[in-house]
Jmol script that loads the backbone (N, CA, C; Angstrom):
load data "model"
ATOM      1  N   MET A   1     239.167  86.436 306.264  1.00  0.00           N
ATOM      2  CA  MET A   1     241.037  87.094 306.440  1.00  0.00           C
ATOM      3  C   MET A   1     240.991  88.271 306.209  1.00  0.00           C
ATOM      4  N   ALA A   2     241.177  89.014 307.590  1.00  0.00           N
ATOM      5  CA  ALA A   2     241.600  90.719 307.463  1.00  0.00           C
ATOM      6  C   ALA A   2     242.879  90.787 307.212  1.00  0.00           C
ATOM      7  N   MET A   3     243.133  91.708 306.150  1.00  0.00           N
ATOM      8  CA  MET A   3     244.078  92.040 305.728  1.00  0.00           C
ATOM      9  C   MET A   3     244.388  93.942 306.022  1.00  0.00           C
ATOM     10  N   LEU A   4     245.874  94.089 305.871  1.00  0.00           N
ATOM     11  CA  LEU A   4     245.991  95.694 305.915  1.00  0.00           C
ATOM     12  C   LEU A   4     246.521  95.989 304.659  1.00  0.00           C
ATOM     13  N   GLU A   5     245.867  96.921 304.063  1.00  0.00           N
ATOM     14  CA  GLU A   5     246.599  97.396 302.503  1.00  0.00           C
ATOM     15  C   GLU A   5     247.064  98.729 302.181  1.00  0.00           C
ATOM     16  N   SER A   6     247.994  98.857 301.598  1.00  0.00           N
ATOM     17  CA  SER A   6     248.367  99.965 301.088  1.00  0.00           C
ATOM     18  C   SER A   6     248.461 100.066 299.607  1.00  0.00           C
ATOM     19  N   HIS A   7     248.301 101.527 299.133  1.00  0.00           N
ATOM     20  CA  HIS A   7     248.197 101.472 297.780  1.00  0.00           C
ATOM     21  C   HIS A   7     248.674 103.367 297.529  1.00  0.00           C
ATOM     22  N   TYR A   8     249.161 103.200 296.260  1.00  0.00           N
ATOM     23  CA  TYR A   8     249.443 104.813 295.702  1.00  0.00           C
ATOM     24  C   TYR A   8     248.867 104.616 294.192  1.00  0.00           C
ATOM     25  N   PHE A   9     247.927 105.775 294.352  1.00  0.00           N
ATOM     26  CA  PHE A   9     247.211 106.328 293.312  1.00  0.00           C
ATOM     27  C   PHE A   9     248.264 107.448 291.997  1.00  0.00           C
ATOM     28  N   PHE A  10     248.176 106.748 290.745  1.00  0.00           N
ATOM     29  CA  PHE A  10     248.842 108.081 290.107  1.00  0.00           C
ATOM     30  C   PHE A  10     247.564 109.194 289.732  1.00  0.00           C
ATOM     31  N   ASN A  11     248.122 110.440 289.487  1.00  0.00           N
ATOM     32  CA  ASN A  11     247.144 111.544 289.476  1.00  0.00           C
ATOM     33  C   ASN A  11     246.950 111.439 287.877  1.00  0.00           C
ATOM     34  N   ASN A  12     245.966 111.834 287.328  1.00  0.00           N
ATOM     35  CA  ASN A  12     245.392 111.863 286.541  1.00  0.00           C
ATOM     36  C   ASN A  12     244.183 113.758 286.323  1.00  0.00           C
ATOM     37  N   ASP A  13     245.043 114.543 285.563  1.00  0.00           N
ATOM     38  CA  ASP A  13     244.197 115.739 285.781  1.00  0.00           C
ATOM     39  C   ASP A  13     242.761 115.822 285.054  1.00  0.00           C
ATOM     40  N   ASN A  14     242.688 114.606 283.988  1.00  0.00           N
ATOM     41  CA  ASN A  14     241.651 114.907 283.532  1.00  0.00           C
ATOM     42  C   ASN A  14     240.457 114.488 284.244  1.00  0.00           C
ATOM     43  N   TYR A  15     240.857 113.236 285.406  1.00  0.00           N
ATOM     44  CA  TYR A  15     240.049 112.202 285.634  1.00  0.00           C
ATOM     45  C   TYR A  15     240.396 112.679 287.353  1.00  0.00           C
ATOM     46  N   GLU A  16     239.597 113.456 287.879  1.00  0.00           N
ATOM     47  CA  GLU A  16     239.891 114.270 289.409  1.00  0.00           C
ATOM     48  C   GLU A  16     239.113 113.046 290.228  1.00  0.00           C
ATOM     49  N   PHE A  17     238.157 112.428 289.990  1.00  0.00           N
ATOM     50  CA  PHE A  17     237.578 111.519 290.821  1.00  0.00           C
ATOM     51  C   PHE A  17     237.753 109.801 290.914  1.00  0.00           C
ATOM     52  N   PHE A  18     238.882 109.948 289.891  1.00  0.00           N
ATOM     53  CA  PHE A  18     239.300 108.553 289.552  1.00  0.00           C
ATOM     54  C   PHE A  18     240.840 108.167 289.812  1.00  0.00           C
ATOM     55  N   GLY A  19     241.352 107.228 290.516  1.00  0.00           N
ATOM     56  CA  GLY A  19     242.998 106.957 290.593  1.00  0.00           C
ATOM     57  C   GLY A  19     243.402 105.574 290.351  1.00  0.00           C
ATOM     58  N   HIS A  20     244.581 105.116 290.159  1.00  0.00           N
ATOM     59  CA  HIS A  20     244.884 103.522 289.777  1.00  0.00           C
ATOM     60  C   HIS A  20     246.056 103.781 290.294  1.00  0.00           C
ATOM     61  N   GLY A  21     246.761 102.357 290.901  1.00  0.00           N
ATOM     62  CA  GLY A  21     247.881 101.930 291.243  1.00  0.00           C
ATOM     63  C   GLY A  21     248.190 100.772 291.482  1.00  0.00           C
ATOM     64  N   PRO A  22     249.225 100.323 292.199  1.00  0.00           N
ATOM     65  CA  PRO A  22     249.648  99.446 292.696  1.00  0.00           C
ATOM     66  C   PRO A  22     249.536  99.095 294.448  1.00  0.00           C
ATOM     67  N   PHE A  23     249.341  97.905 294.710  1.00  0.00           N
ATOM     68  CA  PHE A  23     248.896  98.071 296.189  1.00  0.00           C
ATOM     69  C   PHE A  23     249.769  96.923 296.722  1.00  0.00           C
ATOM     70  N   VAL A  24     249.730  96.790 298.169  1.00  0.00           N
ATOM     71  CA  VAL A  24     250.276  95.788 298.668  1.00  0.00           C
ATOM     72  C   VAL A  24     249.539  95.511 300.276  1.00  0.00           C
ATOM     73  N   ALA A  25     249.565  94.005 300.474  1.00  0.00           N
ATOM     74  CA  ALA A  25     248.523  93.725 301.814  1.00  0.00           C
ATOM     75  C   ALA A  25     249.630  92.683 302.205  1.00  0.00           C
ATOM     76  N   ILE A  26     248.710  92.727 303.725  1.00  0.00           N
ATOM     77  CA  ILE A  26     249.405  91.477 304.444  1.00  0.00           C
ATOM     78  C   ILE A  26     248.389  90.943 305.446  1.00  0.00           C
ATOM     79  N   GLY A  27     248.268  89.938 305.604  1.00  0.00           N
ATOM     80  CA  GLY A  27     246.952  89.363 306.132  1.00  0.00           C
ATOM     81  C   GLY A  27     247.800  89.656 307.742  1.00  0.00           C
ATOM     82  N   ILE A  28     246.749  90.256 308.796  1.00  0.00           N
ATOM     83  CA  ILE A  28     246.790  90.210 310.079  1.00  0.00           C
ATOM     84  C   ILE A  28     245.855  89.288 311.024  1.00  0.00           C
ATOM     85  N   ILE A  29     244.859  88.671 310.549  1.00  0.00           N
ATOM     86  CA  ILE A  29     243.980  88.147 311.251  1.00  0.00           C
ATOM     87  C   ILE A  29     243.240  86.808 310.272  1.00  0.00           C
ATOM     88  N   GLY A  30     244.171  85.585 310.691  1.00  0.00           N
ATOM     89  CA  GLY A  30     243.818  84.309 310.053  1.00  0.00           C
ATOM     90  C   GLY A  30     242.447  83.565 310.345  1.00  0.00           C
ATOM     91  N   GLU A  31     242.299  82.295 309.872  1.00  0.00           N
ATOM     92  CA  GLU A  31     241.224  81.631 310.201  1.00  0.00           C
ATOM     93  C   GLU A  31     241.694  80.189 310.031  1.00  0.00           C
ATOM     94  N   ASP A  32     240.871  79.232 310.501  1.00  0.00           N
ATOM     95  CA  ASP A  32     241.148  78.236 310.974  1.00  0.00           C
ATOM     96  C   ASP A  32     242.655  77.722 311.478  1.00  0.00           C
ATOM     97  N   SER A  33     243.286  78.395 312.293  1.00  0.00           N
ATOM     98  CA  SER A  33     244.707  78.278 312.818  1.00  0.00           C
ATOM     99  C   SER A  33     245.574  78.842 311.689  1.00  0.00           C
ATOM    100  N   ILE A  34     245.614  79.733 310.756  1.00  0.00           N
ATOM    101  CA  ILE A  34     246.045  80.363 309.984  1.00  0.00           C
ATOM    102  C   ILE A  34     246.967  81.496 310.883  1.00  0.00           C
ATOM    103  N   GLU A  35     248.544  81.672 310.781  1.00  0.00           N
ATOM    104  CA  GLU A  35     249.237  82.588 311.581  1.00  0.00           C
ATOM    105  C   GLU A  35     249.086  84.143 311.167  1.00  0.00           C
ATOM    106  N   PRO A  36     249.165  84.745 311.959  1.00  0.00           N
ATOM    107  CA  PRO A  36     249.004  86.243 311.430  1.00  0.00           C
ATOM    108  C   PRO A  36     250.280  86.564 310.735  1.00  0.00           C
ATOM    109  N   LEU A  37     250.011  87.478 309.528  1.00  0.00           N
ATOM    110  CA  LEU A  37     251.231  87.804 309.098  1.00  0.00           C
ATOM    111  C   LEU A  37     251.971  86.774 308.142  1.00  0.00           C
ATOM    112  N   SER A  38     251.148  85.717 308.102  1.00  0.00           N
ATOM    113  CA  SER A  38     251.501  84.895 307.225  1.00  0.00           C
ATOM    114  C   SER A  38     251.152  84.546 305.499  1.00  0.00           C
ATOM    115  N   THR A  39     249.795  85.422 305.445  1.00  0.00           N
ATOM    116  CA  THR A  39     249.587  85.834 303.889  1.00  0.00           C
ATOM    117  C   THR A  39     250.138  87.248 303.836  1.00  0.00           C
ATOM    118  N   PHE A  40     250.426  87.093 302.300  1.00  0.00           N
ATOM    119  CA  PHE A  40     250.941  88.483 301.751  1.00  0.00           C
ATOM    120  C   PHE A  40     250.561  88.669 299.789  1.00  0.00           C
ATOM    121  N   GLY A  41     250.398  89.993 300.013  1.00  0.00           N
ATOM    122  CA  GLY A  41     249.697  89.732 298.424  1.00  0.00           C
ATOM    123  C   GLY A  41     250.025  91.491 297.879  1.00  0.00           C
ATOM    124  N   ALA A  42     250.078  91.777 296.803  1.00  0.00           N
ATOM    125  CA  ALA A  42     250.431  92.787 295.675  1.00  0.00           C
ATOM    126  C   ALA A  42     249.421  92.438 294.617  1.00  0.00           C
ATOM    127  N   GLY A  43     249.163  93.402 294.137  1.00  0.00           N
ATOM    128  CA  GLY A  43     248.339  93.920 292.430  1.00  0.00           C
ATOM    129  C   GLY A  43     248.371  95.360 292.128  1.00  0.00           C
ATOM    130  N   TYR A  44     247.104  95.344 291.804  1.00  0.00           N
ATOM    131  CA  TYR A  44     246.756  96.753 290.874  1.00  0.00           C
ATOM    132  C   TYR A  44     245.611  96.856 291.160  1.00  0.00           C
ATOM    133  N   MET A  45     245.200  98.506 291.679  1.00  0.00           N
ATOM    134  CA  MET A  45     244.141  98.848 292.143  1.00  0.00           C
ATOM    135  C   MET A  45     243.472  99.824 291.357  1.00  0.00           C
ATOM    136  N   LEU A  46     242.293 100.337 291.536  1.00  0.00           N
ATOM    137  CA  LEU A  46     241.527 101.424 290.953  1.00  0.00           C
ATOM    138  C   LEU A  46     240.750 102.110 291.989  1.00  0.00           C
ATOM    139  N   GLY A  47     240.542 103.481 291.781  1.00  0.00           N
ATOM    140  CA  GLY A  47     239.843 103.867 293.257  1.00  0.00           C
ATOM    141  C   GLY A  47     238.961 105.105 292.881  1.00  0.00           C
ATOM    142  N   TRP A  48     237.889 105.353 293.184  1.00  0.00           N
ATOM    143  CA  TRP A  48     237.072 106.529 292.853  1.00  0.00           C
ATOM    144  C   TRP A  48     236.932 107.417 293.945  1.00  0.00           C
ATOM    145  N   LYS A  49     236.907 108.586 293.777  1.00  0.00           N
ATOM    146  CA  LYS A  49     236.431 109.071 295.143  1.00  0.00           C
ATOM    147  C   LYS A  49     235.159 110.073 295.179  1.00  0.00           C
ATOM    148  N   TYR A  50     234.703 110.378 296.176  1.00  0.00           N
ATOM    149  CA  TYR A  50     233.074 110.916 296.663  1.00  0.00           C
ATOM    150  C   TYR A  50     233.212 112.329 295.873  1.00  0.00           C
ATOM    151  N   ASP A  51     234.212 113.386 296.101  1.00  0.00           N
ATOM    152  CA  ASP A  51     234.366 114.492 295.847  1.00  0.00           C
ATOM    153  C   ASP A  51     235.684 114.662 295.432  1.00  0.00           C
ATOM    154  N   GLN A  52     236.059 116.186 294.842  1.00  0.00           N
ATOM    155  CA  GLN A  52     237.162 116.396 295.004  1.00  0.00           C
ATOM    156  C   GLN A  52     237.964 116.829 296.107  1.00  0.00           C
ATOM    157  N   GLU A  53     237.207 117.442 296.890  1.00  0.00           N
ATOM    158  CA  GLU A  53     237.900 117.467 298.004  1.00  0.00           C
ATOM    159  C   GLU A  53     237.763 116.957 299.472  1.00  0.00           C
ATOM    160  N   SER A  54     237.264 115.830 298.866  1.00  0.00           N
ATOM    161  CA  SER A  54     236.784 114.919 300.123  1.00  0.00           C
ATOM    162  C   SER A  54     237.896 114.065 300.527  1.00  0.00           C
ATOM    163  N   ASN A  55     238.189 113.018 300.981  1.00  0.00           N
ATOM    164  CA  ASN A  55     239.159 112.142 300.892  1.00  0.00           C
ATOM    165  C   ASN A  55     238.210 110.584 301.034  1.00  0.00           C
ATOM    166  N   VAL A  56     237.448 110.306 300.912  1.00  0.00           N
ATOM    167  CA  VAL A  56     236.331 109.375 300.765  1.00  0.00           C
ATOM    168  C   VAL A  56     236.385 108.695 299.659  1.00  0.00           C
ATOM    169  N   SER A  57     236.889 107.595 299.748  1.00  0.00           N
ATOM    170  CA  SER A  57     237.056 106.703 298.407  1.00  0.00           C
ATOM    171  C   SER A  57     236.688 105.410 298.384  1.00  0.00           C
ATOM    172  N   TRP A  58     236.409 104.205 297.468  1.00  0.00           N
ATOM    173  CA  TRP A  58     236.175 103.294 296.979  1.00  0.00           C
ATOM    174  C   TRP A  58     237.245 102.638 296.177  1.00  0.00           C
ATOM    175  N   ASN A  59     237.572 101.563 296.908  1.00  0.00           N
ATOM    176  CA  ASN A  59     238.549 100.835 295.853  1.00  0.00           C
ATOM    177  C   ASN A  59     238.535  99.334 295.559  1.00  0.00           C
ATOM    178  N   VAL A  60     239.099  98.818 294.578  1.00  0.00           N
ATOM    179  CA  VAL A  60     238.884  97.731 293.923  1.00  0.00           C
ATOM    180  C   VAL A  60     240.293  97.257 293.393  1.00  0.00           C
ATOM    181  N   GLY A  61     240.497  96.186 294.075  1.00  0.00           N
ATOM    182  CA  GLY A  61     242.054  95.788 293.491  1.00  0.00           C
ATOM    183  C   GLY A  61     242.125  94.188 292.801  1.00  0.00           C
ATOM    184  N   LEU A  62     243.029  93.758 292.361  1.00  0.00           N
ATOM    185  CA  LEU A  62     243.415  92.600 291.260  1.00  0.00           C
ATOM    186  C   LEU A  62     244.500  92.305 291.673  1.00  0.00           C
ATOM    187  N   GLY A  63     244.821  91.084 292.606  1.00  0.00           N
ATOM    188  CA  GLY A  63     246.534  90.733 292.568  1.00  0.00           C
ATOM    189  C   GLY A  63     246.520  88.903 292.648  1.00  0.00           C
ATOM    190  N   TYR A  64     247.941  89.249 293.375  1.00  0.00           N
ATOM    191  CA  TYR A  64     248.048  87.984 293.772  1.00  0.00           C
ATOM    192  C   TYR A  64     248.724  87.555 294.891  1.00  0.00           C
ATOM    193  N   TYR A  65     248.387  86.608 295.977  1.00  0.00           N
ATOM    194  CA  TYR A  65     248.539  86.302 297.417  1.00  0.00           C
ATOM    195  C   TYR A  65     249.246  85.164 297.478  1.00  0.00           C
ATOM    196  N   VAL A  66     250.069  85.291 298.560  1.00  0.00           N
ATOM    197  CA  VAL A  66     250.509  83.919 299.009  1.00  0.00           C
ATOM    198  C   VAL A  66     250.204  83.677 300.466  1.00  0.00           C
ATOM    199  N   ASN A  67     249.945  82.423 300.485  1.00  0.00           N
ATOM    200  CA  ASN A  67     250.010  81.995 302.004  1.00  0.00           C
ATOM    201  C   ASN A  67     250.856  81.085 302.434  1.00  0.00           C
ATOM    202  N   THR A  68     251.977  81.309 303.201  1.00  0.00           N
ATOM    203  CA  THR A  68     252.973  80.408 303.707  1.00  0.00           C
ATOM    204  C   THR A  68     252.657  79.377 304.756  1.00  0.00           C
ATOM    205  N   GLU A  69     251.177  79.688 304.878  1.00  0.00           N
ATOM    206  CA  GLU A  69     251.055  78.370 306.307  1.00  0.00           C
ATOM    207  C   GLU A  69     249.765  77.356 305.947  1.00  0.00           C
ATOM    208  N   ALA A  70     249.742  77.163 304.602  1.00  0.00           N
ATOM    209  CA  ALA A  70     248.384  76.585 304.104  1.00  0.00           C
ATOM    210  C   ALA A  70     248.866  74.906 304.548  1.00  0.00           C
ATOM    211  N   THR A  71     247.889  74.268 305.000  1.00  0.00           N
ATOM    212  CA  THR A  71     247.871  72.794 305.491  1.00  0.00           C
ATOM    213  C   THR A  71     246.946  71.972 304.345  1.00  0.00           C
ATOM    214  N   LEU A  72     247.493  71.221 303.946  1.00  0.00           N
ATOM    215  CA  LEU A  72     247.212  70.097 303.082  1.00  0.00           C
ATOM    216  C   LEU A  72     247.324  68.834 303.006  1.00  0.00           C
ATOM    217  N   MET A  73     245.773  68.100 302.402  1.00  0.00           N
ATOM    218  CA  MET A  73     246.056  66.912 302.770  1.00  0.00           C
ATOM    219  C   MET A  73     247.163  66.298 301.768  1.00  0.00           C
ATOM    220  N   ARG A  74     247.451  65.084 302.550  1.00  0.00           N
ATOM    221  CA  ARG A  74     248.831  64.046 301.970  1.00  0.00           C
ATOM    222  C   ARG A  74     248.060  63.783 300.776  1.00  0.00           C
ATOM    223  N   ASP A  75     249.011  63.349 299.399  1.00  0.00           N
ATOM    224  CA  ASP A  75     248.098  62.889 298.194  1.00  0.00           C
ATOM    225  C   ASP A  75     247.468  61.262 298.291  1.00  0.00           C
ATOM    226  N   GLU A  76     248.306  60.667 299.315  1.00  0.00           N
ATOM    227  CA  GLU A  76     247.401  59.552 299.482  1.00  0.00           C
ATOM    228  C   GLU A  76     246.324  59.378 300.202  1.00  0.00           C
ATOM    229  N   TYR A  77     246.058  60.075 300.619  1.00  0.00           N
ATOM    230  CA  TYR A  77     244.302  60.417 301.273  1.00  0.00           C
ATOM    231  C   TYR A  77     243.479  61.371 300.469  1.00  0.00           C
ATOM    232  N   SER A  78     242.319  60.929 300.604  1.00  0.00           N
ATOM    233  CA  SER A  78     241.292  62.179 300.239  1.00  0.00           C
ATOM    234  C   SER A  78     240.326  62.267 300.914  1.00  0.00           C
ATOM    235  N   ASP A  79     239.250  63.214 300.680  1.00  0.00           N
ATOM    236  CA  ASP A  79     238.460  63.737 301.351  1.00  0.00           C
ATOM    237  C   ASP A  79     237.145  62.601 301.248  1.00  0.00           C
ATOM    238  N   GLY A  80     236.834  62.240 302.411  1.00  0.00           N
ATOM    239  CA  GLY A  80     235.879  61.496 303.161  1.00  0.00           C
ATOM    240  C   GLY A  80     236.304  59.950 303.506  1.00  0.00           C
ATOM    241  N   MET A  81     237.473  59.620 302.773  1.00  0.00           N
ATOM    242  CA  MET A  81     238.324  58.254 302.812  1.00  0.00           C
ATOM    243  C   MET A  81     238.502  57.876 304.611  1.00  0.00           C
ATOM    244  N   THR A  82     238.356  56.911 304.790  1.00  0.00           N
ATOM    245  CA  THR A  82     238.311  56.340 306.476  1.00  0.00           C
ATOM    246  C   THR A  82     239.844  55.898 306.348  1.00  0.00           C
ATOM    247  N   THR A  83     240.473  55.975 307.523  1.00  0.00           N
ATOM    248  CA  THR A  83     241.861  55.331 307.726  1.00  0.00           C
ATOM    249  C   THR A  83     241.675  55.130 309.384  1.00  0.00           C
ATOM    250  N   THR A  84     242.917  55.036 309.435  1.00  0.00           N
ATOM    251  CA  THR A  84     243.069  54.479 311.036  1.00  0.00           C
ATOM    252  C   THR A  84     244.293  55.230 311.549  1.00  0.00           C
ATOM    253  N   VAL A  85     244.641  56.091 311.048  1.00  0.00           N
ATOM    254  CA  VAL A  85     245.823  57.076 310.825  1.00  0.00           C
ATOM    255  C   VAL A  85     245.129  57.963 311.912  1.00  0.00           C
ATOM    256  N   GLN A  86     245.679  58.578 313.027  1.00  0.00           N
ATOM    257  CA  GLN A  86     245.187  59.747 313.998  1.00  0.00           C
ATOM    258  C   GLN A  86     246.176  60.527 314.118  1.00  0.00           C
ATOM    259  N   ASP A  87     247.542  60.573 314.012  1.00  0.00           N
ATOM    260  CA  ASP A  87     248.436  61.629 313.904  1.00  0.00           C
ATOM    261  C   ASP A  87     248.129  62.614 312.955  1.00  0.00           C
ATOM    262  N   PRO A  88     247.662  63.989 313.192  1.00  0.00           N
ATOM    263  CA  PRO A  88     247.646  64.640 311.699  1.00  0.00           C
ATOM    264  C   PRO A  88     248.993  65.318 311.280  1.00  0.00           C
ATOM    265  N   GLU A  89     249.854  64.746 311.827  1.00  0.00           N
ATOM    266  CA  GLU A  89     251.237  64.989 310.841  1.00  0.00           C
ATOM    267  C   GLU A  89     251.480  64.158 309.969  1.00  0.00           C
ATOM    268  N   LYS A  90     250.895  62.850 310.200  1.00  0.00           N
ATOM    269  CA  LYS A  90     251.121  61.934 308.855  1.00  0.00           C
ATOM    270  C   LYS A  90     249.747  61.960 307.750  1.00  0.00           C
ATOM    271  N   LEU A  91     248.900  62.898 308.329  1.00  0.00           N
ATOM    272  CA  LEU A  91     247.817  63.583 307.341  1.00  0.00           C
ATOM    273  C   LEU A  91     247.768  64.412 306.631  1.00  0.00           C
ATOM    274  N   THR A  92     248.649  65.177 306.647  1.00  0.00           N
ATOM    275  CA  THR A  92     248.529  66.796 306.525  1.00  0.00           C
ATOM    276  C   THR A  92     249.947  67.126 306.166  1.00  0.00           C
ATOM    277  N   TYR A  93     250.270  68.216 305.454  1.00  0.00           N
ATOM    278  CA  TYR A  93     251.372  68.875 305.317  1.00  0.00           C
ATOM    279  C   TYR A  93     251.215  70.241 305.029  1.00  0.00           C
ATOM    280  N   LYS A  94     252.320  70.921 305.262  1.00  0.00           N
ATOM    281  CA  LYS A  94     252.249  72.501 305.518  1.00  0.00           C
ATOM    282  C   LYS A  94     253.237  72.725 303.741  1.00  0.00           C
ATOM    283  N   LYS A  95     252.570  73.802 303.264  1.00  0.00           N
ATOM    284  CA  LYS A  95     253.235  74.230 301.663  1.00  0.00           C
ATOM    285  C   LYS A  95     252.603  75.864 301.636  1.00  0.00           C
ATOM    286  N   ASP A  96     253.814  76.391 300.946  1.00  0.00           N
ATOM    287  CA  ASP A  96     253.212  77.898 300.411  1.00  0.00           C
ATOM    288  C   ASP A  96     252.178  77.573 299.256  1.00  0.00           C
ATOM    289  N   VAL A  97     250.980  78.660 299.676  1.00  0.00           N
ATOM    290  CA  VAL A  97     249.588  78.425 298.211  1.00  0.00           C
ATOM    291  C   VAL A  97     249.623  79.577 297.847  1.00  0.00           C
ATOM    292  N   GLY A  98     249.527  80.027 296.316  1.00  0.00           N
ATOM    293  CA  GLY A  98     249.122  81.435 296.194  1.00  0.00           C
ATOM    294  C   GLY A  98     247.697  81.000 295.113  1.00  0.00           C
ATOM    295  N   ALA A  99     247.389  82.384 295.068  1.00  0.00           N
ATOM    296  CA  ALA A  99     246.154  82.279 294.047  1.00  0.00           C
ATOM    297  C   ALA A  99     245.481  83.682 293.759  1.00  0.00           C
ATOM    298  N   LEU A 100     245.266  84.030 292.820  1.00  0.00           N
ATOM    299  CA  LEU A 100     244.383  85.242 292.418  1.00  0.00           C
ATOM    300  C   LEU A 100     243.981  85.913 293.865  1.00  0.00           C
ATOM    301  N   MET A 101     243.290  87.216 293.770  1.00  0.00           N
ATOM    302  CA  MET A 101     243.049  87.817 295.086  1.00  0.00           C
ATOM    303  C   MET A 101     242.383  88.992 294.602  1.00  0.00           C
ATOM    304  N   LEU A 102     240.970  89.224 294.896  1.00  0.00           N
ATOM    305  CA  LEU A 102     240.334  90.441 294.841  1.00  0.00           C
ATOM    306  C   LEU A 102     239.593  91.272 295.610  1.00  0.00           C
ATOM    307  N   LEU A 103     240.652  92.074 296.212  1.00  0.00           N
ATOM    308  CA  LEU A 103     240.256  93.328 297.189  1.00  0.00           C
ATOM    309  C   LEU A 103     239.499  94.094 297.114  1.00  0.00           C
ATOM    310  N   PHE A 104     238.880  94.686 298.213  1.00  0.00           N
ATOM    311  CA  PHE A 104     238.164  95.934 298.349  1.00  0.00           C
ATOM    312  C   PHE A 104     238.692  96.691 299.491  1.00  0.00           C
ATOM    313  N   SER A 105     238.627  97.786 299.244  1.00  0.00           N
ATOM    314  CA  SER A 105     238.868  98.792 300.387  1.00  0.00           C
ATOM    315  C   SER A 105     238.036 100.175 300.489  1.00  0.00           C
ATOM    316  N   ALA A 106     238.010 100.540 301.295  1.00  0.00           N
ATOM    317  CA  ALA A 106     237.282 102.091 301.602  1.00  0.00           C
ATOM    318  C   ALA A 106     238.138 103.127 302.142  1.00  0.00           C
ATOM    319  N   THR A 107     238.407 104.110 301.695  1.00  0.00           N
ATOM    320  CA  THR A 107     239.023 105.365 302.784  1.00  0.00           C
ATOM    321  C   THR A 107     238.065 106.496 302.781  1.00  0.00           C
ATOM    322  N   PHE A 108     238.015 106.435 304.491  1.00  0.00           N
ATOM    323  CA  PHE A 108     237.100 107.821 305.360  1.00  0.00           C
ATOM    324  C   PHE A 108     238.227 108.763 305.592  1.00  0.00           C
TER     325      PHE A 108
END
end "model"
wireframe off; spacefill off
backbone 0.3
color backbone group
């Protein structure tokens, strides 16, 4: 999944090449029929700059995301089970699903 991410780093005069702060992210490209903009997340990020004058940085964030378009199999069915039901609506349902996320980003 591809996400757009924005963050804010707090400045610390003692560590000119290091920053930390909150981030927010939103999914723009889904997979397996996940709708764009149906996934979003937030968390905390750490970043390291190449040098003081450069804008180049590498960032890693840990947060929580929610997918509002997750398709799950109904409880009465299990993976690999055979059935005569052919209607996908009777086999699956949509639900909001959340999980931890590990986010990597770079600034050039």
